[in-house]
MOPAC internal coordinates of N, CA, C and O (Angstrom, degrees):
PM7 1SCF
backbone

  N    0.0000 0     0.00 0     0.00 0    0    0    0
  C    1.4459 1     0.00 0     0.00 0    1    0    0
  C    1.5302 1   111.12 1     0.00 0    2    1    0
  O    1.2310 1   120.80 1   146.63 1    3    2    1
  N    1.3418 1   116.08 1   -33.37 1    3    2    1
  C    1.4630 1   120.54 1   179.48 1    5    3    2
  C    1.5247 1   110.93 1   -62.35 1    6    5    3
  O    1.2310 1   120.33 1   138.36 1    7    6    5
  N    1.3400 1   116.98 1   -41.64 1    7    6    5
  C    1.4643 1   121.32 1   179.15 1    9    7    6
  C    1.5231 1   112.23 1   -63.76 1   10    9    7
  O    1.2310 1   120.72 1   142.72 1   11   10    9
  N    1.3295 1   116.22 1   -37.28 1   11   10    9
  C    1.4643 1   120.82 1   178.38 1   13   11   10
  C    1.5298 1   110.93 1   -63.77 1   14   13   11
  O    1.2310 1   120.03 1   135.87 1   15   14   13
  N    1.3258 1   117.55 1   -44.13 1   15   14   13
  C    1.4622 1   122.36 1   179.08 1   17   15   14
  C    1.5261 1   110.59 1   -62.72 1   18   17   15
  O    1.2310 1   120.81 1   138.47 1   19   18   17
  N    1.3084 1   116.05 1   -41.53 1   19   18   17
  C    1.4677 1   120.94 1   179.60 1   21   19   18
  C    1.5297 1   110.34 1   -63.68 1   22   21   19
  O    1.2310 1   120.61 1   133.51 1   23   22   21
  N    1.3352 1   116.43 1   -46.49 1   23   22   21
  C    1.4584 1   121.31 1   178.17 1   25   23   22
  C    1.5307 1   110.64 1   -61.70 1   26   25   23
  O    1.2310 1   120.22 1   137.91 1   27   26   25
  N    1.3213 1   117.19 1   -42.09 1   27   26   25
  C    1.4582 1   121.92 1   179.41 1   29   27   26
  C    1.5367 1   110.89 1   -61.88 1   30   29   27
  O    1.2310 1   120.37 1   137.25 1   31   30   29
  N    1.3285 1   116.89 1   -42.75 1   31   30   29
  C    1.4648 1   121.03 1   179.02 1   33   31   30
  C    1.5227 1   112.00 1   -64.43 1   34   33   31
  O    1.2310 1   120.62 1   139.84 1   35   34   33
  N    1.3372 1   116.42 1   -40.16 1   35   34   33
  C    1.4669 1   120.65 1   178.37 1   37   35   34
  C    1.5278 1   110.07 1   -64.55 1   38   37   35
  O    1.2310 1   120.23 1   135.00 1   39   38   37
  N    1.3299 1   117.17 1   -45.00 1   39   38   37
  C    1.4544 1   120.34 1   179.23 1   41   39   38
  C    1.5273 1   111.93 1   -63.71 1   42   41   39
  O    1.2310 1   120.33 1   142.38 1   43   42   41
  N    1.3204 1   116.97 1   -37.62 1   43   42   41
  C    1.4684 1   120.56 1   177.63 1   45   43   42
  C    1.5191 1   110.62 1   -61.78 1   46   45   43
  O    1.2310 1   120.57 1   138.75 1   47   46   45
  N    1.3336 1   116.51 1   -41.25 1   47   46   45
  C    1.4634 1   120.27 1  -179.86 1   49   47   46
  C    1.5228 1   111.05 1   -65.63 1   50   49   47
  O    1.2310 1   121.01 1   136.46 1   51   50   49
  N    1.3373 1   115.67 1   -43.54 1   51   50   49
  C    1.4706 1   119.70 1  -178.76 1   53   51   50
  C    1.5215 1   110.83 1   -68.40 1   54   53   51
  O    1.2310 1   120.22 1   128.48 1   55   54   53
  N    1.3036 1   117.19 1   -51.52 1   55   54   53
  C    1.4627 1   121.32 1  -176.15 1   57   55   54
  C    1.5206 1   112.23 1   -76.24 1   58   57   55
  O    1.2310 1   120.10 1   154.44 1   59   58   57
  N    1.3002 1   117.41 1   -25.56 1   59   58   57
  C    1.4563 1   120.62 1  -179.45 1   61   59   58
  C    1.5147 1   112.75 1   -71.62 1   62   61   59
  O    1.2310 1   119.72 1   158.83 1   63   62   61
  N    1.3354 1   118.14 1   -21.17 1   63   62   61
  C    1.4580 1   121.59 1  -178.74 1   65   63   62
  C    1.5245 1   112.60 1   -83.21 1   66   65   63
  O    1.2310 1   119.95 1   169.74 1   67   66   65
  N    1.2951 1   117.70 1   -10.26 1   67   66   65
  C    1.4608 1   119.80 1   179.38 1   69   67   66
  C    1.5178 1   109.95 1   -68.89 1   70   69   67
  O    1.2310 1   121.64 1   -38.60 1   71   70   69
  N    1.2965 1   114.47 1   141.40 1   71   70   69
  C    1.4558 1   118.78 1   175.42 1   73   71   70
  C    1.5153 1   108.08 1   -92.78 1   74   73   71
  O    1.2310 1   121.13 1   -51.12 1   75   74   73
  N    1.3045 1   115.44 1   128.88 1   75   74   73
  C    1.4601 1   119.25 1  -179.88 1   77   75   74
  C    1.5171 1   108.70 1  -109.12 1   78   77   75
  O    1.2310 1   121.36 1   -42.77 1   79   78   77
  N    1.2997 1   115.01 1   137.23 1   79   78   77
  C    1.4513 1   120.59 1   173.80 1   81   79   78
  C    1.5129 1   108.37 1  -113.45 1   82   81   79
  O    1.2310 1   120.77 1   -50.98 1   83   82   81
  N    1.3053 1   116.13 1   129.02 1   83   82   81
  C    1.4610 1   120.64 1   178.04 1   85   83   82
  C    1.5130 1   108.67 1  -122.94 1   86   85   83
  O    1.2310 1   120.94 1   -47.42 1   87   86   85
  N    1.3036 1   115.81 1   132.58 1   87   86   85
  C    1.4575 1   122.04 1   176.97 1   89   87   86
  C    1.5125 1   108.42 1  -135.20 1   90   89   87
  O    1.2310 1   120.65 1   -36.60 1   91   90   89
  N    1.3150 1   116.36 1   143.40 1   91   90   89
  C    1.4559 1   120.10 1   174.17 1   93   91   90
  C    1.5249 1   108.65 1  -149.83 1   94   93   91
  O    1.2310 1   121.46 1   -49.37 1   95   94   93
  N    1.3217 1   114.81 1   130.63 1   95   94   93
  C    1.4578 1   121.69 1   175.55 1   97   95   94
  C    1.5179 1   107.39 1  -130.79 1   98   97   95
  O    1.2310 1   120.67 1   -50.38 1   99   98   97
  N    1.3170 1   116.33 1   129.62 1   99   98   97
  C    1.4660 1   121.75 1   173.06 1  101   99   98
  C    1.5179 1   106.91 1  -124.02 1  102  101   99
  O    1.2310 1   120.86 1   -57.18 1  103  102  101
  N    1.3065 1   115.96 1   122.82 1  103  102  101
  C    1.4575 1   121.99 1  -177.81 1  105  103  102
  C    1.5208 1   108.06 1  -123.80 1  106  105  103
  O    1.2310 1   120.43 1   -54.31 1  107  106  105
  N    1.3248 1   116.79 1   125.69 1  107  106  105
  C    1.4581 1   121.54 1   178.44 1  109  107  106
  C    1.5151 1   108.62 1  -126.18 1  110  109  107
  O    1.2310 1   120.70 1   -58.71 1  111  110  109
  N    1.3259 1   116.27 1   121.29 1  111  110  109
  C    1.4574 1   122.51 1   179.30 1  113  111  110
  C    1.5181 1   109.21 1  -135.83 1  114  113  111
  O    1.2310 1   120.11 1   -67.68 1  115  114  113
  N    1.3003 1   117.40 1   112.32 1  115  114  113
  C    1.4647 1   122.63 1   173.92 1  117  115  114
  C    1.5309 1   113.08 1    45.72 1  118  117  115
  O    1.2310 1   120.26 1  -131.79 1  119  118  117
  N    1.3091 1   117.12 1    48.21 1  119  118  117
  C    1.4639 1   120.18 1   176.57 1  121  119  118
  C    1.5114 1   114.71 1    91.01 1  122  121  119
  O    1.2310 1   119.57 1   170.72 1  123  122  121
  N    1.3212 1   118.43 1    -9.28 1  123  122  121
  C    1.4638 1   121.91 1   175.60 1  125  123  122
  C    1.5207 1   107.62 1   -91.93 1  126  125  123
  O    1.2310 1   120.15 1   -55.79 1  127  126  125
  N    1.3314 1   117.32 1   124.21 1  127  126  125
  C    1.4604 1   121.77 1  -179.70 1  129  127  126
  C    1.5227 1   109.20 1  -117.48 1  130  129  127
  O    1.2310 1   120.68 1   -58.02 1  131  130  129
  N    1.3254 1   116.30 1   121.98 1  131  130  129
  C    1.4631 1   122.26 1   177.46 1  133  131  130
  C    1.5193 1   107.36 1  -122.61 1  134  133  131
  O    1.2310 1   120.44 1   -52.88 1  135  134  133
  N    1.3305 1   116.76 1   127.12 1  135  134  133
  C    1.4590 1   121.22 1   176.82 1  137  135  134
  C    1.5158 1   108.86 1  -131.74 1  138  137  135
  O    1.2310 1   120.95 1   -49.24 1  139  138  137
  N    1.3226 1   115.79 1   130.76 1  139  138  137
  C    1.4595 1   122.23 1   174.32 1  141  139  138
  C    1.5154 1   106.02 1  -125.93 1  142  141  139
  O    1.2310 1   121.16 1   -55.22 1  143  142  141
  N    1.3238 1   115.38 1   124.78 1  143  142  141
  C    1.4579 1   120.44 1   179.02 1  145  143  142
  C    1.5140 1   107.95 1  -136.01 1  146  145  143
  O    1.2310 1   120.79 1   -54.09 1  147  146  145
  N    1.3287 1   116.10 1   125.91 1  147  146  145
  C    1.4560 1   120.69 1  -177.44 1  149  147  146
  C    1.5180 1   109.74 1  -133.40 1  150  149  147
  O    1.2310 1   121.14 1   -35.98 1  151  150  149
  N    1.3144 1   115.43 1   144.02 1  151  150  149
  C    1.4547 1   121.82 1   171.29 1  153  151  150
  C    1.5136 1   106.69 1  -134.25 1  154  153  151
  O    1.2310 1   120.93 1   -61.40 1  155  154  153
  N    1.3275 1   115.83 1   118.60 1  155  154  153
  C    1.4630 1   119.68 1  -175.79 1  157  155  154
  C    1.5218 1   109.60 1  -125.43 1  158  157  155
  O    1.2310 1   121.13 1   -28.54 1  159  158  157
  N    1.3139 1   115.45 1   151.46 1  159  158  157
  C    1.4653 1   121.81 1  -178.23 1  161  159  158
  C    1.5234 1   110.09 1  -118.53 1  162  161  159
  O    1.2310 1   120.58 1  -121.29 1  163  162  161
  N    1.3127 1   116.50 1    58.71 1  163  162  161
  C    1.4625 1   120.26 1   176.71 1  165  163  162
  C    1.5228 1   108.57 1  -130.49 1  166  165  163
  O    1.2310 1   120.94 1   -17.60 1  167  166  165
  N    1.3110 1   115.80 1   162.40 1  167  166  165
  C    1.4562 1   120.79 1  -174.49 1  169  167  166
  C    1.5256 1   114.19 1   -85.72 1  170  169  167
  O    1.2310 1   119.64 1   178.16 1  171  170  169
  N    1.3113 1   118.30 1    -1.84 1  171  170  169
  C    1.4627 1   120.81 1   179.81 1  173  171  170
  C    1.5229 1   108.57 1   -89.68 1  174  173  171
  O    1.2310 1   119.44 1   -56.75 1  175  174  173
  N    1.3369 1   118.67 1   123.25 1  175  174  173
  C    1.4690 1   119.46 1   178.04 1  177  175  174
  C    1.5204 1   111.27 1   -64.50 1  178  177  175
  O    1.2310 1   120.67 1   -37.17 1  179  178  177
  N    1.3032 1   116.32 1   142.83 1  179  178  177
  C    1.4607 1   122.36 1   178.60 1  181  179  178
  C    1.5200 1   109.47 1  -119.76 1  182  181  179
  O    1.2310 1   121.11 1   -17.26 1  183  182  181
  N    1.3054 1   115.49 1   162.74 1  183  182  181
  C    1.4532 1   120.54 1   177.02 1  185  183  182
  C    1.5167 1   110.00 1  -140.73 1  186  185  183
  O    1.2310 1   121.17 1   -27.28 1  187  186  185
  N    1.3073 1   115.38 1   152.72 1  187  186  185
  C    1.4593 1   121.44 1   175.95 1  189  187  186
  C    1.5240 1   107.65 1  -111.66 1  190  189  187
  O    1.2310 1   121.23 1   -45.25 1  191  190  189
  N    1.3185 1   115.25 1   134.75 1  191  190  189
  C    1.4559 1   121.27 1   177.18 1  193  191  190
  C    1.5171 1   108.05 1  -123.15 1  194  193  191
  O    1.2310 1   120.63 1   -46.59 1  195  194  193
  N    1.3233 1   116.39 1   133.41 1  195  194  193
  C    1.4619 1   121.90 1   176.60 1  197  195  194
  C    1.5280 1   106.94 1  -119.62 1  198  197  195
  O    1.2310 1   120.97 1   -54.64 1  199  198  197
  N    1.3233 1   115.76 1   125.36 1  199  198  197
  C    1.4637 1   120.77 1  -179.99 1  201  199  198
  C    1.5268 1   108.25 1  -121.22 1  202  201  199
  O    1.2310 1   121.10 1   -58.34 1  203  202  201
  N    1.3175 1   115.50 1   121.66 1  203  202  201
  C    1.4633 1   121.90 1   176.63 1  205  203  202
  C    1.5278 1   106.14 1  -126.09 1  206  205  203
  O    1.2310 1   120.35 1   -90.58 1  207  206  205
  N    1.3369 1   116.93 1    89.42 1  207  206  205
  C    1.4606 1   118.66 1  -174.18 1  209  207  206
  C    1.5281 1   114.76 1   -72.17 1  210  209  207
  O    1.2310 1   120.30 1   150.02 1  211  210  209
  N    1.3279 1   117.03 1   -29.98 1  211  210  209
  C    1.4607 1   118.08 1  -176.72 1  213  211  210
  C    1.5217 1   110.26 1  -157.77 1  214  213  211
  O    1.2310 1   121.08 1   -55.27 1  215  214  213
  N    1.3235 1   115.53 1   124.73 1  215  214  213
  C    1.4571 1   122.54 1   170.39 1  217  215  214
  C    1.5153 1   106.06 1  -135.76 1  218  217  215
  O    1.2310 1   121.39 1   -52.28 1  219  218  217
  N    1.3007 1   114.95 1   127.72 1  219  218  217
  C    1.4627 1   120.00 1  -175.35 1  221  219  218
  C    1.5286 1   109.69 1  -136.16 1  222  221  219
  O    1.2310 1   120.81 1   -42.59 1  223  222  221
  N    1.3095 1   116.06 1   137.41 1  223  222  221
  C    1.4633 1   121.43 1   176.69 1  225  223  222
  C    1.5235 1   107.50 1  -122.15 1  226  225  223
  O    1.2310 1   120.77 1   -58.25 1  227  226  225
  N    1.3084 1   116.13 1   121.75 1  227  226  225
  C    1.4633 1   121.37 1   179.82 1  229  227  226
  C    1.5192 1   109.41 1  -115.08 1  230  229  227
  O    1.2310 1   121.27 1   -46.39 1  231  230  229
  N    1.3121 1   115.17 1   133.61 1  231  230  229
  C    1.4642 1   120.12 1   175.64 1  233  231  230
  C    1.5240 1   108.04 1  -114.44 1  234  233  231
  O    1.2310 1   121.31 1   -49.21 1  235  234  233
  N    1.3234 1   115.10 1   130.79 1  235  234  233
  C    1.4698 1   120.86 1   178.10 1  237  235  234
  C    1.5172 1   108.34 1  -124.05 1  238  237  235
  O    1.2310 1   121.09 1   -38.99 1  239  238  237
  N    1.2923 1   115.53 1   141.01 1  239  238  237
  C    1.4661 1   120.85 1   176.95 1  241  239  238
  C    1.5162 1   108.17 1  -114.22 1  242  241  239
  O    1.2310 1   121.40 1   -54.05 1  243  242  241
  N    1.3414 1   114.92 1   125.95 1  243  242  241
  C    1.4529 1   120.85 1  -179.37 1  245  243  242
  C    1.5300 1   107.60 1  -143.24 1  246  245  243
  O    1.2310 1   120.91 1   -57.42 1  247  246  245
  N    1.3248 1   115.86 1   122.58 1  247  246  245
  C    1.4668 1   121.24 1  -178.81 1  249  247  246
  C    1.5333 1   112.12 1    52.74 1  250  249  247
  O    1.2310 1   120.90 1  -132.98 1  251  250  249
  N    1.3124 1   115.88 1    47.02 1  251  250  249
  C    1.4652 1   123.01 1   179.70 1  253  251  250
  C    1.5359 1   113.43 1    61.46 1  254  253  251
  O    1.2310 1   119.72 1  -160.04 1  255  254  253
  N    1.3148 1   118.13 1    19.96 1  255  254  253
  C    1.4701 1   122.29 1   175.61 1  257  255  254
  C    1.5190 1   109.22 1  -116.71 1  258  257  255
  O    1.2310 1   121.74 1   -40.29 1  259  258  257
  N    1.3018 1   114.27 1   139.71 1  259  258  257
  C    1.4589 1   119.91 1   179.13 1  261  259  258
  C    1.5282 1   109.67 1   -95.05 1  262  261  259
  O    1.2310 1   120.97 1   -50.96 1  263  262  261
  N    1.3143 1   115.76 1   129.04 1  263  262  261
  C    1.4695 1   121.73 1   176.67 1  265  263  262
  C    1.5214 1   107.41 1  -116.68 1  266  265  263
  O    1.2310 1   120.69 1   -52.45 1  267  266  265
  N    1.3261 1   116.29 1   127.55 1  267  266  265
  C    1.4651 1   120.82 1  -178.54 1  269  267  266
  C    1.5253 1   108.92 1  -113.01 1  270  269  267
  O    1.2310 1   121.31 1   -49.17 1  271  270  269
  N    1.3291 1   115.11 1   130.83 1  271  270  269
  C    1.4650 1   121.82 1   177.88 1  273  271  270
  C    1.5278 1   107.38 1  -121.80 1  274  273  271
  O    1.2310 1   120.79 1   -53.95 1  275  274  273
  N    1.3124 1   116.10 1   126.05 1  275  274  273
  C    1.4674 1   121.25 1   179.90 1  277  275  274
  C    1.5182 1   108.13 1  -115.71 1  278  277  275
  O    1.2310 1   121.15 1   -52.51 1  279  278  277
  N    1.3357 1   115.40 1   127.49 1  279  278  277
  C    1.4609 1   121.62 1  -178.66 1  281  279  278
  C    1.5199 1   108.03 1  -118.54 1  282  281  279
  O    1.2310 1   120.58 1   -55.80 1  283  282  281
  N    1.3471 1   116.49 1   124.20 1  283  282  281
  C    1.4630 1   122.25 1   176.32 1  285  283  282
  C    1.5164 1   107.87 1  -129.32 1  286  285  283
  O    1.2310 1   120.54 1   -51.88 1  287  286  285
  N    1.3128 1   116.58 1   128.12 1  287  286  285
  C    1.4652 1   120.70 1  -178.54 1  289  287  286
  C    1.5188 1   111.42 1  -118.11 1  290  289  287
  O    1.2310 1   120.37 1   -49.74 1  291  290  289
  N    1.2971 1   116.90 1   130.26 1  291  290  289
  C    1.4713 1   124.75 1   167.33 1  293  291  290
  C    1.5170 1   114.89 1    48.34 1  294  293  291
  O    1.2310 1   120.03 1  -126.91 1  295  294  293
  N    1.3018 1   117.55 1    53.09 1  295  294  293
  C    1.4629 1   120.07 1   174.71 1  297  295  294
  C    1.5236 1   107.27 1   -73.64 1  298  297  295
  O    1.2310 1   120.72 1   -53.77 1  299  298  297
  N    1.3308 1   116.23 1   126.23 1  299  298  297
  C    1.4549 1   121.32 1  -174.24 1  301  299  298
  C    1.5196 1   110.43 1  -128.41 1  302  301  299
  O    1.2310 1   120.53 1   -48.18 1  303  302  301
  N    1.3348 1   116.59 1   131.82 1  303  302  301
  C    1.4582 1   122.27 1   172.97 1  305  303  302
  C    1.5258 1   106.48 1  -123.03 1  306  305  303
  O    1.2310 1   120.64 1   -56.44 1  307  306  305
  N    1.3325 1   116.39 1   123.56 1  307  306  305
  C    1.4629 1   121.09 1  -175.38 1  309  307  306
  C    1.5199 1   109.38 1  -125.63 1  310  309  307
  O    1.2310 1   120.68 1   -46.68 1  311  310  309
  N    1.3140 1   116.30 1   133.32 1  311  310  309
  C    1.4681 1   122.44 1   173.85 1  313  311  310
  C    1.5233 1   105.81 1  -118.67 1  314  313  311
  O    1.2310 1   120.38 1   -65.07 1  315  314  313
  N    1.3223 1   116.89 1   114.93 1  315  314  313
  C    1.4630 1   119.22 1  -174.23 1  317  315  314
  C    1.5253 1   111.00 1  -145.36 1  318  317  315
  O    1.2310 1   120.82 1   -21.37 1  319  318  317
  N    1.3430 1   116.03 1   158.63 1  319  318  317
  C    1.4636 1   119.01 1   177.19 1  321  319  318
  C    1.5284 1   110.21 1   -68.38 1  322  321  319
  O    1.2310 1   121.48 1   -34.15 1  323  322  321
  N    1.3029 1   114.78 1   145.85 1  323  322  321
  C    1.4611 1   120.21 1   178.18 1  325  323  322
  C    1.5238 1   107.61 1   -86.85 1  326  325  323
  O    1.2310 1   120.76 1   -50.39 1  327  326  325
  N    1.3147 1   116.15 1   129.61 1  327  326  325
  C    1.4662 1   121.46 1  -179.82 1  329  327  326
  C    1.5197 1   109.68 1  -102.72 1  330  329  327
  O    1.2310 1   121.55 1   -25.94 1  331  330  329
  N    1.3165 1   114.64 1   154.06 1  331  330  329
  C    1.4588 1   119.73 1   175.09 1  333  331  330
  C    1.5252 1   108.53 1   -65.54 1  334  333  331
  O    1.2310 1   119.99 1   -34.27 1  335  334  333
  N    1.3281 1   117.62 1   145.73 1  335  334  333
  C    1.4694 1   119.09 1   177.36 1  337  335  334
  C    1.5200 1   109.88 1   -59.78 1  338  337  335
  O    1.2310 1   120.88 1   -37.46 1  339  338  337
  N    1.2994 1   115.93 1   142.54 1  339  338  337
  C    1.4618 1   119.48 1  -179.80 1  341  339  338
  C    1.5272 1   109.26 1   -74.23 1  342  341  339
  O    1.2310 1   121.61 1   -27.03 1  343  342  341
  N    1.3144 1   114.53 1   152.97 1  343  342  341
  C    1.4633 1   120.10 1   179.47 1  345  343  342
  C    1.5194 1   108.65 1   -73.91 1  346  345  343
  O    1.2310 1   120.25 1   -34.65 1  347  346  345
  N    1.3339 1   117.13 1   145.35 1  347  346  345
  C    1.4662 1   118.16 1   177.95 1  349  347  346
  C    1.5184 1   109.49 1   -63.41 1  350  349  347
  O    1.2310 1   121.10 1   -42.44 1  351  350  349
  N    1.2887 1   115.49 1   137.56 1  351  350  349
  C    1.4599 1   118.94 1  -178.42 1  353  351  350
  C    1.5328 1   109.44 1   -81.10 1  354  353  351
  O    1.2310 1   121.75 1   -29.77 1  355  354  353
  N    1.2902 1   114.26 1   150.23 1  355  354  353
  C    1.4684 1   118.79 1   178.73 1  357  355  354
  C    1.5356 1   108.43 1   -80.78 1  358  357  355
  O    1.2310 1   120.18 1   -26.99 1  359  358  357
  N    1.3079 1   117.27 1   153.01 1  359  358  357
  C    1.4706 1   119.30 1  -179.22 1  361  359  358
  C    1.5299 1   109.54 1   -65.11 1  362  361  359
  O    1.2310 1   121.00 1   -29.78 1  363  362  361
  N    1.3265 1   115.70 1   150.22 1  363  362  361
  C    1.4646 1   118.64 1  -178.29 1  365  363  362
  C    1.5426 1   111.00 1   -66.06 1  366  365  363
  O    1.2310 1   121.46 1   -32.25 1  367  366  365
  N    1.3095 1   114.81 1   147.75 1  367  366  365
  C    1.4694 1   119.65 1   177.56 1  369  367  366
  C    1.5108 1   109.54 1   -82.98 1  370  369  367
  O    1.2310 1   121.04 1   -54.87 1  371  370  369
  N    1.3226 1   115.61 1   125.13 1  371  370  369
  C    1.4694 1   121.19 1   179.95 1  373  371  370
  C    1.5209 1   107.42 1  -105.11 1  374  373  371
  O    1.2310 1   120.53 1   -59.15 1  375  374  373
  N    1.3248 1   116.59 1   120.85 1  375  374  373
  C    1.4768 1   118.36 1  -178.41 1  377  375  374
  C    1.5298 1   111.13 1   -65.83 1  378  377  375
  O    1.2310 1   121.28 1   -35.37 1  379  378  377
  N    1.3289 1   115.16 1   144.63 1  379  378  377
  C    1.4654 1   120.17 1   177.57 1  381  379  378
  C    1.5077 1   109.35 1   -78.71 1  382  381  379
  O    1.2310 1   121.29 1   -33.78 1  383  382  381
  N    1.3341 1   115.14 1   146.22 1  383  382  381
  C    1.4749 1   119.58 1   179.23 1  385  383  382
  C    1.4928 1   111.32 1   -94.67 1  386  385  383
  O    1.2310 1   120.10 1   180.00 1  387  386  385

């Protein structure tokens, strides 16, 4: 039993030092369900970006009937590593005349 406890403690130390990143996004729009869930064990920070540029719901009434039209364009969900901000670039050198 002593060996098991020792092994367990060693594994806790090794596995406990890992950095875990957890992300979850759930998006529901007019019956469309998108879910992205990630769990990663790397030291690079990640980020999730959700872009919904246009969602439109149109209701039309014709002969006492309701017609519904739903328009969704380019819904994007991205999970990517976060990069350090780039350094400001120096102005271009213009040769003297």
